[in-house]
KELUM-19731 format. One record per residue: residue number from 1; residue in three letters; chain; x, y, z of N, C-alpha, C in turn. Coordinates in steps of 0.05 Angstrom, whole numbers, padded with zeros to 5 digits. Layout:
<recs>
  pos  code  unit      nX      nY      nZ     caX     caY     caZ      cX      cY      cZ
  NUM   Ala     A       X       Y       Z       X       Y       Z       X       Y       Z
...
</recs>
This chain:
<recs>
  pos  code  unit      nX      nY      nZ     caX     caY     caZ      cX      cY      cZ
    1   Met     A   00329  -00037   00281   00309  -00024   00264   00295  -00045   00247
    2   Ala     A   00273  -00037   00236   00256  -00056   00221   00269  -00065   00195
    3   Thr     A   00261  -00089   00187   00267  -00099   00160   00241  -00101   00145
    4   Ile     A   00241  -00090   00121   00218  -00088   00104   00223  -00104   00078
    5   Thr     A   00203  -00119   00069   00205  -00132   00043   00184  -00119   00025
    6   Ile     A   00192  -00111   00001   00174  -00099  -00018   00173  -00116  -00043
    7   Phe     A   00149  -00126  -00049   00144  -00140  -00074   00138  -00118  -00094
    8   Gly     A   00154  -00114  -00115   00150  -00094  -00135   00172  -00073  -00135
    9   Thr     A   00183  -00069  -00159   00205  -00050  -00162   00198  -00028  -00182
   10   Gly     A   00172  -00024  -00187   00163  -00002  -00204   00163   00024  -00190
   11   Asn     A   00149   00044  -00200   00148   00071  -00188   00140   00071  -00159
   12   Met     A   00118   00056  -00153   00108   00056  -00125   00128   00041  -00107
   13   Gly     A   00137   00018  -00115   00156   00003  -00099   00181   00018  -00093
   14   Thr     A   00191   00032  -00114   00216   00048  -00111   00212   00071  -00092
   15   Ala     A   00189   00085  -00095   00183   00108  -00078   00180   00099  -00049
   16   Ile     A   00165   00078  -00044   00161   00068  -00017   00187   00059  -00005
   17   Lys     A   00204   00046  -00021   00230   00037  -00011   00246   00061   00000
   18   Ser     A   00245   00084  -00015   00260   00107  -00006   00250   00118   00021
   19   Val     A   00224   00116   00026   00213   00125   00051   00224   00108   00074
   20   Phe     A   00223   00081   00070   00232   00064   00091   00262   00066   00096
   21   Glu     A   00277   00069   00074   00306   00073   00077   00312   00099   00093
   22   Asp     A   00296   00120   00087   00299   00145   00102   00292   00142   00131
   23   Ala     A   00276   00122   00138   00269   00116   00166   00290   00099   00179
   24   Gly     A   00310   00090   00163   00332   00074   00174   00327   00044   00173
   25   Ala     A   00306   00036   00159   00300   00008   00156   00317  -00006   00135
   26   Thr     A   00321  -00032   00138   00333  -00048   00117   00311  -00057   00099
   27   Val     A   00315  -00054   00072   00294  -00061   00053   00303  -00082   00034
   28   Gln     A   00287  -00103   00032   00291  -00125   00012   00271  -00120  -00010
   29   Ser     A   00281  -00116  -00035   00263  -00112  -00058   00262  -00137  -00075
   30   Leu     A   00237  -00146  -00081   00233  -00169  -00097   00217  -00162  -00122
   31   Asp     A   00224  -00174  -00145   00209  -00169  -00169   00200  -00196  -00181
   32   Ser     A   00189  -00194  -00204   00178  -00219  -00217   00200  -00238  -00225
   33   His     A   00225  -00230  -00224   00247  -00247  -00231   00260  -00261  -00207
   34   Ser     A   00250  -00253  -00183   00260  -00265  -00158   00248  -00293  -00155
   35   Glu     A   00265  -00313  -00155   00255  -00341  -00155   00254  -00352  -00127
   36   Asn     A   00230  -00356  -00117   00226  -00368  -00091   00243  -00357  -00069
   37   Pro     A   00242  -00330  -00065   00259  -00318  -00045   00249  -00324  -00017
   38   Thr     A   00266  -00321   00002   00259  -00322   00030   00251  -00293   00038
   39   Ile     A   00228  -00289   00048   00219  -00262   00056   00232  -00255   00082
   40   Glu     A   00247  -00233   00082   00263  -00225   00105   00248  -00206   00123
   41   Gly     A   00230  -00190   00112   00217  -00169   00128   00195  -00178   00147
   42   Asp     A   00192  -00163   00169   00170  -00167   00187   00146  -00152   00176
   43   Ile     A   00151  -00132   00159   00131  -00117   00145   00135  -00123   00115
   44   Val     A   00114  -00131   00101   00116  -00138   00073   00097  -00121   00058
   45   Val     A   00107  -00105   00039   00091  -00086   00023   00087  -00099  -00004
   46   Leu     A   00061  -00101  -00012   00055  -00112  -00039   00050  -00089  -00058
   47   Ala     A   00071  -00080  -00070   00070  -00058  -00090   00068  -00070  -00118
   48   Val     A   00046  -00084  -00122   00041  -00099  -00146   00013  -00093  -00156
   49   Pro     A   00006  -00100  -00181  -00022  -00096  -00190  -00040  -00115  -00174
   50   Tyr     A  -00065  -00107  -00171  -00085  -00122  -00157  -00086  -00152  -00165
   51   Pro     A  -00086  -00159  -00190  -00088  -00187  -00197  -00065  -00205  -00186
   52   Ala     A  -00043  -00193  -00179  -00020  -00208  -00168  -00024  -00216  -00139
   53   Leu     A  -00043  -00204  -00125  -00046  -00209  -00096  -00052  -00239  -00091
   54   Ala     A  -00070  -00250  -00106  -00078  -00278  -00102  -00054  -00297  -00105
   55   Ser     A  -00038  -00293  -00125  -00016  -00312  -00130   00006  -00308  -00108
   56   Ile     A   00010  -00284  -00099   00030  -00279  -00078   00020  -00293  -00052
   57   Ala     A  -00006  -00289  -00046  -00017  -00302  -00022  -00014  -00332  -00023
   58   Glu     A  -00019  -00343  -00046  -00018  -00372  -00050   00011  -00382  -00048
   59   Gln     A   00029  -00368  -00061   00057  -00377  -00063   00072  -00373  -00037
   60   Tyr     A   00066  -00350  -00023   00082  -00343   00001   00066  -00343   00027
   61   Gly     A   00042  -00354   00026   00025  -00353   00050   00038  -00362   00075
   62   Asp     A   00053  -00384   00074   00067  -00395   00098   00087  -00375   00109
   63   Gln     A   00102  -00362   00091   00122  -00343   00099   00110  -00317   00110
   64   Leu     A   00085  -00311   00102   00073  -00286   00111   00058  -00289   00137
   65   Glu     A   00057  -00313   00148   00043  -00316   00174   00057  -00300   00196
   66   Gly     A   00041  -00285   00211   00051  -00269   00233   00063  -00242   00224
   67   Lys     A   00065  -00237   00198   00076  -00212   00188   00055  -00192   00183
   68   Thr     A   00063  -00167   00182   00045  -00145   00173   00048  -00144   00143
   69   Val     A   00025  -00147   00129   00025  -00147   00099   00009  -00123   00090
   70   Val     A   00022  -00106   00075   00010  -00080   00067   00001  -00082   00037
   71   Asp     A  -00025  -00079   00033  -00036  -00079   00006  -00038  -00050  -00003
   72   Ile     A  -00026  -00043  -00026  -00027  -00016  -00036  -00044  -00014  -00061
   73   Thr     A  -00057  -00036  -00069  -00071  -00037  -00095  -00097  -00021  -00096
   74   Asn     A  -00104  -00013  -00119  -00130  -00002  -00126  -00143  -00021  -00146
   75   Pro     A  -00162  -00037  -00137  -00173  -00058  -00153  -00194  -00048  -00173
   76   Leu     A  -00185  -00034  -00193  -00204  -00022  -00212  -00202  -00035  -00239
   77   Asp     A  -00222  -00031  -00255  -00223  -00041  -00282  -00207  -00022  -00299
   78   Phe     A  -00182  -00029  -00305  -00164  -00012  -00320  -00171  -00009  -00349
   79   Ser     A  -00189  -00026  -00359  -00197  -00024  -00387  -00217  -00001  -00391
   80   Thr     A  -00232   00004  -00370  -00253   00025  -00372  -00250   00048  -00352
   81   Phe     A  -00236   00044  -00331  -00233   00063  -00309  -00260   00072  -00299
   82   Asp     A  -00280   00054  -00299  -00306   00062  -00290  -00317   00047  -00266
   83   Ser     A  -00301   00028  -00254  -00311   00014  -00231  -00289  -00001  -00217
   84   Leu     A  -00294  -00007  -00192  -00277  -00025  -00177  -00286  -00054  -00184
   85   Val     A  -00268  -00073  -00182  -00274  -00100  -00190  -00278  -00119  -00166
   86   Val     A  -00280  -00108  -00142  -00286  -00124  -00119  -00316  -00119  -00111
   87   Pro     A  -00328  -00137  -00097  -00356  -00134  -00089  -00360  -00108  -00073
   88   Ala     A  -00384  -00096  -00075  -00390  -00070  -00063  -00386  -00070  -00033
   89   Asp     A  -00388  -00093  -00020  -00385  -00095   00009  -00358  -00105   00017
   90   Ser     A  -00338  -00104  -00001  -00312  -00115   00005  -00290  -00097  -00005
   91   Ser     A  -00266  -00107  -00005  -00243  -00092  -00016  -00221  -00112  -00023
   92   Ala     A  -00201  -00103  -00037  -00178  -00120  -00043  -00164  -00128  -00018
   93   Ala     A  -00162  -00109   00001  -00149  -00115   00027  -00165  -00136   00043
   94   Ala     A  -00191  -00135   00043  -00207  -00155   00057  -00204  -00182   00044
   95   Glu     A  -00203  -00183   00017  -00199  -00208   00003  -00172  -00220   00011
   96   Leu     A  -00152  -00203   00012  -00125  -00212   00019  -00124  -00222   00048
   97   Gln     A  -00138  -00208   00066  -00138  -00217   00094  -00151  -00245   00096
   98   Ala     A  -00172  -00250   00080  -00185  -00276   00080  -00166  -00298   00070
   99   Lys     A  -00148  -00291   00051  -00129  -00310   00041  -00105  -00314   00060
  100   Leu     A  -00100  -00294   00077  -00078  -00294   00096  -00088  -00290   00124
  101   Pro     A  -00103  -00309   00135  -00116  -00305   00161  -00096  -00302   00184
  102   Lys     A  -00072  -00311   00181  -00052  -00310   00202  -00033  -00286   00199
  103   Ser     A  -00039  -00268   00180  -00023  -00244   00176  -00040  -00220   00185
  104   His     A  -00026  -00197   00188  -00039  -00172   00196  -00040  -00154   00171
  105   Val     A  -00062  -00155   00157  -00064  -00140   00132  -00072  -00111   00137
  106   Leu     A  -00057  -00093   00124  -00062  -00065   00125  -00067  -00055   00097
  107   Lys     A  -00083  -00034   00095  -00087  -00020   00069  -00072   00007   00073
  108   Ala     A  -00055   00013   00054  -00040   00039   00056  -00028   00045   00029
  109   Phe     A  -00020   00070   00026  -00005   00081   00002  -00022   00082  -00023
  110   Asn     A  -00047   00072  -00024  -00062   00071  -00048  -00075   00098  -00055
  111   Thr     A  -00074   00117  -00037  -00086   00143  -00043  -00065   00165  -00048
  112   Val     A  -00040   00157  -00052  -00018   00176  -00056  -00003   00166  -00081
  113   Phe     A   00001   00183  -00100   00016   00176  -00124   00046   00173  -00117
  114   Ala     A   00060   00157  -00133   00089   00152  -00128   00105   00178  -00127
  115   Ala     A   00099   00197  -00144   00114   00223  -00144   00111   00237  -00118
  116   Asn     A   00087   00235  -00106   00082   00249  -00080   00095   00234  -00057
  117   Ile     A   00098   00208  -00060   00112   00192  -00039   00141   00199  -00041
  118   Ala     A   00153   00200  -00065   00181   00205  -00068   00189   00233  -00059
  119   Ser     A   00172   00253  -00066   00178   00281  -00059   00169   00287  -00030
  120   Lys     A   00152   00270  -00020   00140   00273   00007   00122   00298   00009
  121   Lys     A   00114   00308  -00014   00097   00332  -00015   00074   00326  -00034
  122   Thr     A   00050   00337  -00027   00027   00339  -00044   00020   00368  -00044
  123   Gly     A   00026   00381  -00066   00024   00411  -00066   00044   00422  -00046
  124   Asn     A   00034   00439  -00029   00052   00450  -00008   00050   00435   00018
  125   Ala     A   00034   00414   00019   00030   00398   00044   00048   00373   00044
  126   Gln     A   00053   00364   00067   00067   00339   00070   00048   00316   00060
  127   Ser     A   00058   00298   00045   00042   00276   00035   00033   00259   00059
  128   Thr     A   00008   00250   00057  -00004   00235   00079  -00013   00207   00070
  129   Val     A  -00006   00187   00085  -00013   00159   00080  -00036   00152   00099
  130   Leu     A  -00058   00144   00087  -00081   00135   00103  -00078   00105   00107
  131   Val     A  -00082   00095   00132  -00076   00067   00138  -00101   00055   00151
  132   Ala     A  -00110   00033   00140  -00133   00018   00152  -00123  -00010   00159
  133   Gly     A  -00133  -00021   00181  -00126  -00048   00189  -00139  -00055   00215
  134   Asp     A  -00141  -00081   00221  -00154  -00090   00245  -00135  -00095   00268
  135   Asp     A  -00109  -00097   00263  -00090  -00102   00285  -00078  -00075   00293
  136   Asp     A  -00086  -00065   00316  -00077  -00038   00324  -00047  -00036   00328
  137   Ala     A  -00035  -00057   00339  -00006  -00056   00343   00010  -00055   00317
  138   Ala     A   00001  -00072   00298   00014  -00072   00272   00011  -00045   00258
  139   Lys     A  -00013  -00034   00260  -00019  -00009   00247  -00003   00014   00260
  140   Ala     A  -00001   00014   00286   00015   00035   00300   00044   00034   00293
  141   Ala     A   00055   00010   00292   00084   00006   00285   00089   00015   00256
  142   Phe     A   00070   00009   00238   00073   00017   00210   00071   00047   00208
  143   Ile     A   00052   00059   00221   00049   00088   00220   00074   00102   00230
  144   Asp     A   00085   00092   00252   00110   00104   00263   00132   00103   00243
  145   Leu     A   00134   00081   00229   00156   00077   00209   00152   00096   00185
  146   Val     A   00127   00099   00176   00121   00118   00154   00128   00146   00162
  147   Lys     A   00121   00154   00186   00127   00181   00196   00157   00185   00199
  148   Ala     A   00171   00164   00208   00200   00166   00211   00213   00170   00183
  149   Gly     A   00200   00160   00162   00210   00163   00135   00203   00190   00122
  150   Gly     A   00189   00207   00136   00184   00234   00126   00157   00240   00115
  151   Leu     A   00139   00220   00116   00111   00225   00108   00094   00228   00133
  152   Asp     A   00070   00239   00129   00050   00238   00151   00034   00212   00147
  153   Ala     A   00022   00202   00168   00005   00179   00166  -00017   00182   00186
  154   Ile     A  -00041   00173   00178  -00065   00174   00195  -00078   00147   00196
  155   Asp     A  -00085   00139   00220  -00101   00115   00224  -00129   00120   00214
  156   Ala     A  -00136   00106   00192  -00163   00110   00180  -00184   00091   00191
  157   Gly     A  -00176   00074   00210  -00196   00056   00222  -00191   00027   00215
  158   Ala     A  -00212   00012   00219  -00211  -00017   00215  -00207  -00024   00186
  159   Leu     A  -00200  -00049   00181  -00195  -00058   00153  -00220  -00054   00135
  160   Lys     A  -00244  -00054   00147  -00267  -00049   00130  -00267  -00021   00118
  161   Arg     A  -00251  -00003   00128  -00248   00024   00115  -00231   00023   00090
  162   Ala     A  -00219   00000   00084  -00203  -00003   00059  -00221   00001   00035
  163   Arg     A  -00246  -00006   00038  -00265  -00002   00015  -00266   00028   00007
  164   Glu     A  -00268   00045   00027  -00269   00074   00022  -00242   00084   00011
  165   Leu     A  -00220   00073   00022  -00194   00081   00012  -00190   00073  -00017
  166   Glu     A  -00200   00050  -00024  -00198   00041  -00052  -00215   00057  -00070
  167   Ala     A  -00239   00065  -00061  -00256   00083  -00077  -00243   00110  -00081
  168   Phe     A  -00230   00120  -00060  -00216   00145  -00061  -00192   00144  -00080
  169   Gly     A  -00177   00122  -00079  -00155   00118  -00097  -00165   00116  -00126
  170   Phe     A  -00187   00102  -00130  -00199   00100  -00156  -00207   00127  -00167
  171   Leu     A  -00219   00144  -00151  -00226   00171  -00160  -00201   00187  -00168
  172   Gln     A  -00181   00185  -00152  -00156   00200  -00159  -00144   00190  -00185
  173   Leu     A  -00143   00164  -00189  -00132   00152  -00213  -00149   00160  -00238
  174   Ala     A  -00175   00159  -00234  -00193   00167  -00256  -00189   00196  -00265
  175   Leu     A  -00186   00213  -00245  -00181   00241  -00251  -00154   00245  -00266
  176   Ala     A  -00134   00230  -00258  -00108   00232  -00271  -00109   00221  -00300
  177   Val     A  -00122   00199  -00303  -00124   00187  -00330  -00139   00206  -00349
  178   Gln     A  -00159   00220  -00338  -00174   00239  -00354  -00160   00266  -00357
  179   Lys     A  -00135   00267  -00346  -00118   00291  -00348  -00131   00315  -00334
  180   Lys     A  -00147   00310  -00314  -00158   00332  -00298  -00139   00340  -00276
  181   Ile     A  -00122   00321  -00268  -00100   00326  -00250  -00076   00310  -00260
  182   Gly     A  -00052   00317  -00251  -00029   00303  -00260  -00023   00280  -00241
  183   Phe     A  -00004   00262  -00249   00004   00241  -00231   00024   00250  -00210
  184   Asn     A   00027   00276  -00208   00042   00288  -00185   00024   00306  -00169
  185   Ala     A  -00002   00303  -00173  -00022   00318  -00158  -00035   00300  -00137
  186   Gly     A  -00056   00309  -00125  -00070   00292  -00106  -00084   00308  -00085
  187   Phe     A  -00094   00294  -00065  -00109   00307  -00044  -00091   00309  -00019
  188   Ala     A  -00091   00332  -00007  -00074   00337   00017  -00092   00337   00042
  189   Val     A  -00079   00329   00064  -00092   00330   00090  -00078   00351   00106
  190   Tyr     A  -00093   00371   00115  -00082   00392   00132  -00093   00387   00160
  191   Arg     A  -00074   00386   00180  -00083   00381   00208  -00072   00402   00226
</recs>
């Protein structure tokens, strides 16, 4: 079975870890106190704030070569909640792929709140993870693992679709911050 490394032990990292453990994967959890760890996973999930992506890519770039690297960030201006902080024709995931050209970067988990990942439900529907990436084999393997862990997952297309996923995640976060929805709410996909 797969070995997953998750950078981040907050709400999202913990919820995602439970999904992969339910799928039977071995999970290595790393936090800011982990000093120069060896990355064990073939799939590496970056459950960290957007500003941390650049330093992780710089510090662990060699270890991430050939691995599937999953960006879950929503690169928004948290001081105002009124805009994304990446160029209009780009995304956090695209920036990460440029920094890690020998890795298979995927965008996923950024449109589902931690509570909905942990419960595997959004309202009465199964929580759905939208996944964008350019490597079809890496994306398919990741989607299979997410589904084995009890969530639904949909291939959202090429990595350039990460821009729309980040805008969607931004909208959901903005609604929650404005208390129009809760952090246990969200958008469901019925198929």
